[in-house]
ChimeraX commands (.cxc) that place a marker at each C-alpha (Angstrom):
marker #1 position -14.22,10.35,-14.98 radius 0.5
marker #1 position -17.02,7.75,-14.95 radius 0.5
marker #1 position -16.50,5.07,-17.57 radius 0.5
marker #1 position -19.45,3.90,-19.61 radius 0.5
marker #1 position -19.89,0.15,-19.80 radius 0.5
marker #1 position -22.73,0.19,-22.27 radius 0.5
marker #1 position -23.04,2.05,-25.52 radius 0.5
marker #1 position -26.35,3.53,-24.46 radius 0.5
marker #1 position -24.71,5.05,-21.41 radius 0.5
marker #1 position -27.06,3.27,-19.02 radius 0.5
marker #1 position -24.38,2.07,-16.63 radius 0.5
marker #1 position -21.22,3.83,-15.55 radius 0.5
marker #1 position -18.24,2.90,-13.46 radius 0.5
marker #1 position -17.05,5.39,-10.86 radius 0.5
marker #1 position -13.45,4.61,-9.87 radius 0.5
marker #1 position -12.13,5.50,-6.39 radius 0.5
marker #1 position -10.56,8.91,-6.03 radius 0.5
marker #1 position -8.85,11.12,-3.46 radius 0.5
marker #1 position -12.32,12.17,-2.33 radius 0.5
marker #1 position -12.41,8.87,-0.39 radius 0.5
marker #1 position -9.92,10.38,2.03 radius 0.5
marker #1 position -12.03,13.48,2.70 radius 0.5
marker #1 position -15.45,12.10,3.70 radius 0.5
marker #1 position -18.27,14.37,4.86 radius 0.5
marker #1 position -18.99,14.84,8.55 radius 0.5
marker #1 position -21.22,12.34,10.33 radius 0.5
marker #1 position -21.63,14.15,13.63 radius 0.5
marker #1 position -20.79,17.60,15.04 radius 0.5
marker #1 position -20.20,19.16,11.64 radius 0.5
marker #1 position -18.37,22.48,11.74 radius 0.5
marker #1 position -17.16,22.03,15.34 radius 0.5
marker #1 position -13.71,21.09,16.70 radius 0.5
marker #1 position -15.24,17.70,17.57 radius 0.5
marker #1 position -16.40,16.90,14.05 radius 0.5
marker #1 position -16.44,13.18,13.34 radius 0.5
marker #1 position -16.28,11.78,9.82 radius 0.5
marker #1 position -15.86,8.23,8.61 radius 0.5
marker #1 position -12.08,8.15,9.03 radius 0.5
marker #1 position -12.23,9.58,12.57 radius 0.5
marker #1 position -14.84,6.95,13.39 radius 0.5
marker #1 position -12.59,4.20,12.01 radius 0.5
marker #1 position -9.74,5.48,14.17 radius 0.5
marker #1 position -11.94,5.47,17.27 radius 0.5
marker #1 position -13.03,1.91,16.53 radius 0.5
marker #1 position -9.39,0.84,16.14 radius 0.5
marker #1 position -8.45,2.44,19.49 radius 0.5
marker #1 position -11.36,0.78,21.29 radius 0.5
marker #1 position -10.57,-2.60,19.71 radius 0.5
marker #1 position -6.89,-2.34,20.66 radius 0.5
marker #1 position -7.69,-1.41,24.25 radius 0.5
marker #1 position -10.32,-4.15,24.63 radius 0.5
marker #1 position -8.01,-6.84,23.28 radius 0.5
marker #1 position -5.24,-6.03,25.73 radius 0.5
marker #1 position -7.57,-5.44,28.67 radius 0.5
marker #1 position -9.23,-8.80,28.09 radius 0.5
marker #1 position -5.85,-10.44,27.60 radius 0.5
marker #1 position -4.52,-8.97,30.85 radius 0.5
marker #1 position -7.57,-9.92,32.89 radius 0.5
marker #1 position -7.60,-13.49,31.57 radius 0.5
marker #1 position -3.86,-14.03,31.82 radius 0.5
marker #1 position -2.91,-17.47,33.14 radius 0.5
marker #1 position 0.32,-19.21,34.01 radius 0.5
marker #1 position -0.34,-21.65,31.19 radius 0.5
marker #1 position -1.52,-19.38,28.36 radius 0.5
marker #1 position -4.34,-20.25,26.02 radius 0.5
marker #1 position -4.33,-19.48,22.30 radius 0.5
marker #1 position -5.49,-15.87,22.68 radius 0.5
marker #1 position -2.95,-15.10,25.40 radius 0.5
marker #1 position -0.22,-16.85,23.42 radius 0.5
marker #1 position -0.83,-14.67,20.39 radius 0.5
marker #1 position -0.65,-11.52,22.50 radius 0.5
marker #1 position 2.51,-12.69,24.21 radius 0.5
marker #1 position 4.10,-13.53,20.85 radius 0.5
marker #1 position 3.40,-9.96,19.71 radius 0.5
marker #1 position 4.83,-8.50,22.89 radius 0.5
marker #1 position 7.89,-10.75,22.74 radius 0.5
marker #1 position 8.43,-9.77,19.10 radius 0.5
marker #1 position 8.45,-6.05,19.96 radius 0.5
marker #1 position 10.73,-6.59,22.94 radius 0.5
marker #1 position 13.25,-9.05,21.51 radius 0.5
marker #1 position 13.20,-8.50,17.76 radius 0.5
marker #1 position 12.93,-4.72,17.78 radius 0.5
marker #1 position 13.90,-3.08,21.09 radius 0.5
marker #1 position 16.62,-5.47,22.27 radius 0.5
marker #1 position 17.89,-6.19,18.77 radius 0.5
marker #1 position 18.48,-2.50,17.98 radius 0.5
marker #1 position 19.11,-0.91,21.36 radius 0.5
marker #1 position 20.53,-3.79,23.33 radius 0.5
marker #1 position 18.93,-5.24,26.43 radius 0.5
marker #1 position 20.07,-2.48,28.79 radius 0.5
marker #1 position 18.69,0.48,26.81 radius 0.5
marker #1 position 15.99,-1.61,25.17 radius 0.5
marker #1 position 14.19,-2.27,28.46 radius 0.5
marker #1 position 13.62,1.45,28.87 radius 0.5
marker #1 position 11.99,1.87,25.47 radius 0.5
marker #1 position 10.05,-1.40,25.15 radius 0.5
marker #1 position 6.72,0.19,26.23 radius 0.5
marker #1 position 7.03,3.01,23.67 radius 0.5
marker #1 position 8.11,0.77,20.80 radius 0.5
marker #1 position 5.42,-1.79,21.60 radius 0.5
marker #1 position 2.73,0.90,21.75 radius 0.5
marker #1 position 3.82,2.32,18.40 radius 0.5
marker #1 position 3.89,-1.11,16.75 radius 0.5
marker #1 position 0.42,-2.19,17.84 radius 0.5
marker #1 position -1.17,1.23,17.36 radius 0.5
marker #1 position 0.17,1.61,13.82 radius 0.5
marker #1 position -0.84,-1.97,12.99 radius 0.5
marker #1 position -4.40,-1.56,14.26 radius 0.5
marker #1 position -4.85,1.75,12.42 radius 0.5
marker #1 position -3.43,0.14,9.27 radius 0.5
marker #1 position -5.46,-3.06,9.36 radius 0.5
marker #1 position -8.79,-1.22,9.33 radius 0.5
marker #1 position -8.17,-0.80,5.60 radius 0.5
marker #1 position -9.06,-4.46,4.99 radius 0.5
marker #1 position -11.83,-4.91,7.56 radius 0.5
marker #1 position -15.31,-5.09,5.99 radius 0.5
marker #1 position -17.54,-2.05,6.59 radius 0.5
marker #1 position -14.50,0.00,7.68 radius 0.5
marker #1 position -12.53,-0.37,4.44 radius 0.5
marker #1 position -10.06,2.46,4.99 radius 0.5
marker #1 position -6.88,2.68,7.03 radius 0.5
marker #1 position -6.84,5.19,9.85 radius 0.5
marker #1 position -3.32,6.11,8.72 radius 0.5
marker #1 position -4.37,6.85,5.13 radius 0.5
marker #1 position -4.95,10.54,5.95 radius 0.5
marker #1 position -1.88,12.56,6.86 radius 0.5
marker #1 position -2.91,13.77,10.33 radius 0.5
marker #1 position -2.30,10.48,12.16 radius 0.5
marker #1 position 1.05,9.66,10.50 radius 0.5
marker #1 position 2.20,13.17,11.44 radius 0.5
marker #1 position 1.21,12.59,15.08 radius 0.5
marker #1 position 3.18,9.34,15.22 radius 0.5
marker #1 position 6.19,10.92,13.47 radius 0.5
marker #1 position 6.19,13.93,15.80 radius 0.5
marker #1 position 6.02,11.61,18.80 radius 0.5
marker #1 position 9.11,9.76,17.58 radius 0.5
marker #1 position 10.81,13.04,16.57 radius 0.5
marker #1 position 10.47,14.75,19.93 radius 0.5
marker #1 position 11.24,11.53,21.77 radius 0.5
marker #1 position 14.61,10.95,20.11 radius 0.5
marker #1 position 15.54,14.64,20.37 radius 0.5
marker #1 position 14.63,14.73,24.05 radius 0.5
marker #1 position 16.49,11.52,24.86 radius 0.5
marker #1 position 19.59,12.78,23.08 radius 0.5
marker #1 position 19.48,16.17,24.81 radius 0.5
marker #1 position 18.79,14.47,28.15 radius 0.5
marker #1 position 21.92,12.34,27.79 radius 0.5
marker #1 position 24.35,14.79,26.20 radius 0.5
marker #1 position 22.87,18.24,26.88 radius 0.5
marker #1 position 21.84,20.62,24.09 radius 0.5
marker #1 position 25.38,21.47,22.99 radius 0.5
marker #1 position 26.60,17.92,23.36 radius 0.5
marker #1 position 23.70,16.50,21.39 radius 0.5
marker #1 position 24.17,18.96,18.54 radius 0.5
marker #1 position 27.87,18.13,18.43 radius 0.5
marker #1 position 27.10,14.41,18.64 radius 0.5
marker #1 position 24.50,14.58,15.84 radius 0.5
marker #1 position 25.95,17.17,13.47 radius 0.5
marker #1 position 29.71,16.64,13.82 radius 0.5
marker #1 position 30.47,12.92,13.53 radius 0.5
marker #1 position 33.89,12.09,15.02 radius 0.5
marker #1 position 36.83,11.06,12.88 radius 0.5
marker #1 position 36.03,13.37,9.97 radius 0.5
marker #1 position 38.56,15.95,8.69 radius 0.5
marker #1 position 37.28,19.39,9.70 radius 0.5
marker #1 position 36.91,20.80,6.13 radius 0.5
marker #1 position 34.44,18.00,5.39 radius 0.5
marker #1 position 32.11,19.38,8.09 radius 0.5
marker #1 position 31.32,22.29,5.77 radius 0.5
marker #1 position 29.43,19.84,3.57 radius 0.5
marker #1 position 28.59,17.12,6.09 radius 0.5
marker #1 position 27.05,19.17,8.88 radius 0.5
marker #1 position 24.21,20.72,6.78 radius 0.5
marker #1 position 23.41,17.23,5.45 radius 0.5
marker #1 position 23.33,15.81,8.98 radius 0.5
marker #1 position 21.11,18.69,10.16 radius 0.5
marker #1 position 18.72,18.08,7.28 radius 0.5
marker #1 position 18.60,14.39,8.10 radius 0.5
marker #1 position 18.16,14.75,11.88 radius 0.5
marker #1 position 15.64,17.59,11.95 radius 0.5
marker #1 position 13.67,17.19,8.71 radius 0.5
marker #1 position 14.20,13.97,6.75 radius 0.5
marker #1 position 13.70,11.50,9.59 radius 0.5
marker #1 position 10.20,12.65,10.59 radius 0.5
marker #1 position 9.24,13.46,6.99 radius 0.5
marker #1 position 10.15,10.00,5.69 radius 0.5
marker #1 position 8.25,8.36,8.55 radius 0.5
marker #1 position 5.12,10.26,7.50 radius 0.5
marker #1 position 5.49,9.79,3.75 radius 0.5
marker #1 position 6.31,6.07,3.90 radius 0.5
marker #1 position 3.33,5.21,6.07 radius 0.5
marker #1 position 0.87,7.54,4.36 radius 0.5
marker #1 position 1.79,6.57,0.79 radius 0.5
marker #1 position 1.52,2.83,1.46 radius 0.5
marker #1 position -1.87,3.10,3.14 radius 0.5
marker #1 position -3.30,5.43,0.50 radius 0.5
marker #1 position -2.07,3.24,-2.34 radius 0.5
marker #1 position -3.44,0.11,-0.70 radius 0.5
marker #1 position -6.88,1.64,-0.26 radius 0.5
marker #1 position -7.05,2.85,-3.84 radius 0.5
marker #1 position -6.00,-0.53,-5.25 radius 0.5
marker #1 position -8.50,-2.48,-3.15 radius 0.5
marker #1 position -11.31,-0.02,-3.83 radius 0.5
marker #1 position -10.58,-0.09,-7.56 radius 0.5
marker #1 position -10.54,-3.89,-7.79 radius 0.5
marker #1 position -13.69,-4.53,-5.74 radius 0.5
marker #1 position -15.63,-1.61,-7.23 radius 0.5
marker #1 position -14.74,-2.94,-10.68 radius 0.5
marker #1 position -15.80,-6.45,-9.63 radius 0.5
marker #1 position -19.18,-5.24,-8.42 radius 0.5
marker #1 position -19.71,-3.17,-11.53 radius 0.5
marker #1 position -18.70,-5.91,-13.95 radius 0.5
marker #1 position -20.78,-8.62,-12.27 radius 0.5
marker #1 position -23.95,-6.65,-11.70 radius 0.5
marker #1 position -24.05,-3.78,-14.17 radius 0.5
marker #1 position -21.87,-4.57,-17.17 radius 0.5
marker #1 position -23.28,-6.42,-20.15 radius 0.5
marker #1 position -22.16,-9.24,-22.37 radius 0.5
marker #1 position -18.60,-10.49,-22.30 radius 0.5
marker #1 position -17.53,-7.75,-19.90 radius 0.5
marker #1 position -19.06,-9.72,-17.03 radius 0.5
marker #1 position -16.31,-12.35,-17.36 radius 0.5
marker #1 position -13.70,-9.76,-16.46 radius 0.5
marker #1 position -15.33,-9.52,-13.04 radius 0.5
marker #1 position -13.64,-12.81,-12.10 radius 0.5
marker #1 position -10.26,-11.30,-13.02 radius 0.5
marker #1 position -10.78,-8.17,-10.92 radius 0.5
marker #1 position -12.08,-10.30,-8.03 radius 0.5
marker #1 position -8.93,-12.46,-8.01 radius 0.5
marker #1 position -6.78,-9.34,-8.27 radius 0.5
marker #1 position -8.72,-7.76,-5.40 radius 0.5
marker #1 position -8.22,-10.84,-3.22 radius 0.5
marker #1 position -4.49,-10.83,-3.99 radius 0.5
marker #1 position -4.28,-7.14,-3.08 radius 0.5
marker #1 position -6.27,-7.89,0.09 radius 0.5
marker #1 position -3.61,-10.38,1.22 radius 0.5
marker #1 position -0.87,-7.98,0.19 radius 0.5
marker #1 position -2.48,-5.17,2.17 radius 0.5
marker #1 position -2.64,-7.34,5.32 radius 0.5
marker #1 position 1.09,-7.97,4.89 radius 0.5
marker #1 position 1.79,-4.27,4.23 radius 0.5
marker #1 position -0.21,-3.25,7.32 radius 0.5
marker #1 position 2.03,-5.43,9.50 radius 0.5
marker #1 position 5.18,-4.52,7.59 radius 0.5
marker #1 position 4.63,-0.77,7.95 radius 0.5
marker #1 position 4.00,-1.17,11.68 radius 0.5
marker #1 position 7.28,-3.08,11.91 radius 0.5
marker #1 position 9.19,-0.53,9.80 radius 0.5
marker #1 position 7.85,2.39,11.82 radius 0.5
marker #1 position 8.76,0.68,15.08 radius 0.5
marker #1 position 12.22,-0.42,14.02 radius 0.5
marker #1 position 13.03,3.06,12.68 radius 0.5
marker #1 position 11.91,4.45,16.03 radius 0.5
marker #1 position 14.38,2.14,17.74 radius 0.5
marker #1 position 17.13,3.03,15.24 radius 0.5
marker #1 position 16.62,6.78,15.72 radius 0.5
marker #1 position 16.68,6.38,19.49 radius 0.5
marker #1 position 19.83,4.30,19.25 radius 0.5
marker #1 position 21.50,6.96,17.10 radius 0.5
marker #1 position 20.53,9.66,19.59 radius 0.5
marker #1 position 21.74,8.02,22.79 radius 0.5
marker #1 position 24.89,6.14,21.73 radius 0.5
marker #1 position 28.28,7.78,21.71 radius 0.5
marker #1 position 28.89,7.27,18.00 radius 0.5
marker #1 position 26.72,6.52,14.97 radius 0.5
marker link #1:1,2 radius 0.2
marker link #1:2,3 radius 0.2
marker link #1:3,4 radius 0.2
marker link #1:4,5 radius 0.2
marker link #1:5,6 radius 0.2
marker link #1:6,7 radius 0.2
marker link #1:7,8 radius 0.2
marker link #1:8,9 radius 0.2
marker link #1:9,10 radius 0.2
marker link #1:10,11 radius 0.2
marker link #1:11,12 radius 0.2
marker link #1:12,13 radius 0.2
marker link #1:13,14 radius 0.2
marker link #1:14,15 radius 0.2
marker link #1:15,16 radius 0.2
marker link #1:16,17 radius 0.2
marker link #1:17,18 radius 0.2
marker link #1:18,19 radius 0.2
marker link #1:19,20 radius 0.2
marker link #1:20,21 radius 0.2
marker link #1:21,22 radius 0.2
marker link #1:22,23 radius 0.2
marker link #1:23,24 radius 0.2
marker link #1:24,25 radius 0.2
marker link #1:25,26 radius 0.2
marker link #1:26,27 radius 0.2
marker link #1:27,28 radius 0.2
marker link #1:28,29 radius 0.2
marker link #1:29,30 radius 0.2
marker link #1:30,31 radius 0.2
marker link #1:31,32 radius 0.2
marker link #1:32,33 radius 0.2
marker link #1:33,34 radius 0.2
marker link #1:34,35 radius 0.2
marker link #1:35,36 radius 0.2
marker link #1:36,37 radius 0.2
marker link #1:37,38 radius 0.2
marker link #1:38,39 radius 0.2
marker link #1:39,40 radius 0.2
marker link #1:40,41 radius 0.2
marker link #1:41,42 radius 0.2
marker link #1:42,43 radius 0.2
marker link #1:43,44 radius 0.2
marker link #1:44,45 radius 0.2
marker link #1:45,46 radius 0.2
marker link #1:46,47 radius 0.2
marker link #1:47,48 radius 0.2
marker link #1:48,49 radius 0.2
marker link #1:49,50 radius 0.2
marker link #1:50,51 radius 0.2
marker link #1:51,52 radius 0.2
marker link #1:52,53 radius 0.2
marker link #1:53,54 radius 0.2
marker link #1:54,55 radius 0.2
marker link #1:55,56 radius 0.2
marker link #1:56,57 radius 0.2
marker link #1:57,58 radius 0.2
marker link #1:58,59 radius 0.2
marker link #1:59,60 radius 0.2
marker link #1:60,61 radius 0.2
marker link #1:61,62 radius 0.2
marker link #1:62,63 radius 0.2
marker link #1:63,64 radius 0.2
marker link #1:64,65 radius 0.2
marker link #1:65,66 radius 0.2
marker link #1:66,67 radius 0.2
marker link #1:67,68 radius 0.2
marker link #1:68,69 radius 0.2
marker link #1:69,70 radius 0.2
marker link #1:70,71 radius 0.2
marker link #1:71,72 radius 0.2
marker link #1:72,73 radius 0.2
marker link #1:73,74 radius 0.2
marker link #1:74,75 radius 0.2
marker link #1:75,76 radius 0.2
marker link #1:76,77 radius 0.2
marker link #1:77,78 radius 0.2
marker link #1:78,79 radius 0.2
marker link #1:79,80 radius 0.2
marker link #1:80,81 radius 0.2
marker link #1:81,82 radius 0.2
marker link #1:82,83 radius 0.2
marker link #1:83,84 radius 0.2
marker link #1:84,85 radius 0.2
marker link #1:85,86 radius 0.2
marker link #1:86,87 radius 0.2
marker link #1:87,88 radius 0.2
marker link #1:88,89 radius 0.2
marker link #1:89,90 radius 0.2
marker link #1:90,91 radius 0.2
marker link #1:91,92 radius 0.2
marker link #1:92,93 radius 0.2
marker link #1:93,94 radius 0.2
marker link #1:94,95 radius 0.2
marker link #1:95,96 radius 0.2
marker link #1:96,97 radius 0.2
marker link #1:97,98 radius 0.2
marker link #1:98,99 radius 0.2
marker link #1:99,100 radius 0.2
marker link #1:100,101 radius 0.2
marker link #1:101,102 radius 0.2
marker link #1:102,103 radius 0.2
marker link #1:103,104 radius 0.2
marker link #1:104,105 radius 0.2
marker link #1:105,106 radius 0.2
marker link #1:106,107 radius 0.2
marker link #1:107,108 radius 0.2
marker link #1:108,109 radius 0.2
marker link #1:109,110 radius 0.2
marker link #1:110,111 radius 0.2
marker link #1:111,112 radius 0.2
marker link #1:112,113 radius 0.2
marker link #1:113,114 radius 0.2
marker link #1:114,115 radius 0.2
marker link #1:115,116 radius 0.2
marker link #1:116,117 radius 0.2
marker link #1:117,118 radius 0.2
marker link #1:118,119 radius 0.2
marker link #1:119,120 radius 0.2
marker link #1:120,121 radius 0.2
marker link #1:121,122 radius 0.2
marker link #1:122,123 radius 0.2
marker link #1:123,124 radius 0.2
marker link #1:124,125 radius 0.2
marker link #1:125,126 radius 0.2
marker link #1:126,127 radius 0.2
marker link #1:127,128 radius 0.2
marker link #1:128,129 radius 0.2
marker link #1:129,130 radius 0.2
marker link #1:130,131 radius 0.2
marker link #1:131,132 radius 0.2
marker link #1:132,133 radius 0.2
marker link #1:133,134 radius 0.2
marker link #1:134,135 radius 0.2
marker link #1:135,136 radius 0.2
marker link #1:136,137 radius 0.2
marker link #1:137,138 radius 0.2
marker link #1:138,139 radius 0.2
marker link #1:139,140 radius 0.2
marker link #1:140,141 radius 0.2
marker link #1:141,142 radius 0.2
marker link #1:142,143 radius 0.2
marker link #1:143,144 radius 0.2
marker link #1:144,145 radius 0.2
marker link #1:145,146 radius 0.2
marker link #1:146,147 radius 0.2
marker link #1:147,148 radius 0.2
marker link #1:148,149 radius 0.2
marker link #1:149,150 radius 0.2
marker link #1:150,151 radius 0.2
marker link #1:151,152 radius 0.2
marker link #1:152,153 radius 0.2
marker link #1:153,154 radius 0.2
marker link #1:154,155 radius 0.2
marker link #1:155,156 radius 0.2
marker link #1:156,157 radius 0.2
marker link #1:157,158 radius 0.2
marker link #1:158,159 radius 0.2
marker link #1:159,160 radius 0.2
marker link #1:160,161 radius 0.2
marker link #1:161,162 radius 0.2
marker link #1:162,163 radius 0.2
marker link #1:163,164 radius 0.2
marker link #1:164,165 radius 0.2
marker link #1:165,166 radius 0.2
marker link #1:166,167 radius 0.2
marker link #1:167,168 radius 0.2
marker link #1:168,169 radius 0.2
marker link #1:169,170 radius 0.2
marker link #1:170,171 radius 0.2
marker link #1:171,172 radius 0.2
marker link #1:172,173 radius 0.2
marker link #1:173,174 radius 0.2
marker link #1:174,175 radius 0.2
marker link #1:175,176 radius 0.2
marker link #1:176,177 radius 0.2
marker link #1:177,178 radius 0.2
marker link #1:178,179 radius 0.2
marker link #1:179,180 radius 0.2
marker link #1:180,181 radius 0.2
marker link #1:181,182 radius 0.2
marker link #1:182,183 radius 0.2
marker link #1:183,184 radius 0.2
marker link #1:184,185 radius 0.2
marker link #1:185,186 radius 0.2
marker link #1:186,187 radius 0.2
marker link #1:187,188 radius 0.2
marker link #1:188,189 radius 0.2
marker link #1:189,190 radius 0.2
marker link #1:190,191 radius 0.2
marker link #1:191,192 radius 0.2
marker link #1:192,193 radius 0.2
marker link #1:193,194 radius 0.2
marker link #1:194,195 radius 0.2
marker link #1:195,196 radius 0.2
marker link #1:196,197 radius 0.2
marker link #1:197,198 radius 0.2
marker link #1:198,199 radius 0.2
marker link #1:199,200 radius 0.2
marker link #1:200,201 radius 0.2
marker link #1:201,202 radius 0.2
marker link #1:202,203 radius 0.2
marker link #1:203,204 radius 0.2
marker link #1:204,205 radius 0.2
marker link #1:205,206 radius 0.2
marker link #1:206,207 radius 0.2
marker link #1:207,208 radius 0.2
marker link #1:208,209 radius 0.2
marker link #1:209,210 radius 0.2
marker link #1:210,211 radius 0.2
marker link #1:211,212 radius 0.2
marker link #1:212,213 radius 0.2
marker link #1:213,214 radius 0.2
marker link #1:214,215 radius 0.2
marker link #1:215,216 radius 0.2
marker link #1:216,217 radius 0.2
marker link #1:217,218 radius 0.2
marker link #1:218,219 radius 0.2
marker link #1:219,220 radius 0.2
marker link #1:220,221 radius 0.2
marker link #1:221,222 radius 0.2
marker link #1:222,223 radius 0.2
marker link #1:223,224 radius 0.2
marker link #1:224,225 radius 0.2
marker link #1:225,226 radius 0.2
marker link #1:226,227 radius 0.2
marker link #1:227,228 radius 0.2
marker link #1:228,229 radius 0.2
marker link #1:229,230 radius 0.2
marker link #1:230,231 radius 0.2
marker link #1:231,232 radius 0.2
marker link #1:232,233 radius 0.2
marker link #1:233,234 radius 0.2
marker link #1:234,235 radius 0.2
marker link #1:235,236 radius 0.2
marker link #1:236,237 radius 0.2
marker link #1:237,238 radius 0.2
marker link #1:238,239 radius 0.2
marker link #1:239,240 radius 0.2
marker link #1:240,241 radius 0.2
marker link #1:241,242 radius 0.2
marker link #1:242,243 radius 0.2
marker link #1:243,244 radius 0.2
marker link #1:244,245 radius 0.2
marker link #1:245,246 radius 0.2
marker link #1:246,247 radius 0.2
marker link #1:247,248 radius 0.2
marker link #1:248,249 radius 0.2
marker link #1:249,250 radius 0.2
marker link #1:250,251 radius 0.2
marker link #1:251,252 radius 0.2
marker link #1:252,253 radius 0.2
marker link #1:253,254 radius 0.2
marker link #1:254,255 radius 0.2
marker link #1:255,256 radius 0.2
marker link #1:256,257 radius 0.2
marker link #1:257,258 radius 0.2
marker link #1:258,259 radius 0.2
marker link #1:259,260 radius 0.2
marker link #1:260,261 radius 0.2
marker link #1:261,262 radius 0.2
marker link #1:262,263 radius 0.2
marker link #1:263,264 radius 0.2
marker link #1:264,265 radius 0.2
view
């Protein structure tokens, strides 16, 4: 509910709400190609990501400049600190492109939440996290089936070796729940919840700052400095969370692949 700042009711504060995540259509309303603010933010993130790497590839030099060095650091991080670290160099080489794509895509969709005039993460609405999670889900299932066959993969995933057979009565349903439901579900929920929470905190702090500075009266204006400092702190935190969630999503992708293709887990 709007909060009155003045006793006469002349000014009100409208806090952010879940309506922020369901904006009205901008173009093509009522069609399968409808574009709203969040879809537009996602398109901008995709274009920016593609342009950065296209420019980096075309300007690549033997002795890299600062821009090329930053890109190469990101690529080396995905290759060495995620793919090779989890899967080993032999298997990691095969999955480096996928893991790298997931890392940078999730990061770019996340970081739009702190970019002025965009101000909302492309992953703060459930559709995109589901797409990423399904991609990982089908990828690790397919790789496991490809290596072990359907029967072999089910045995490998649902009947861990070295367990007394009566324990399988309890263990196998738990393993099935984990492999087929919990893994993709937790990928979606973790990413979505962090991006939604970050948006709401930032929107609340900066909306309160604007209201207190420009519309509130008397001593209430001083609290605008407090909300501004809090908003800046949350801004820095959200930049960190955007990178952290990209890392977590990527490393879990590598972990799930490793669990699917190795002999034991």
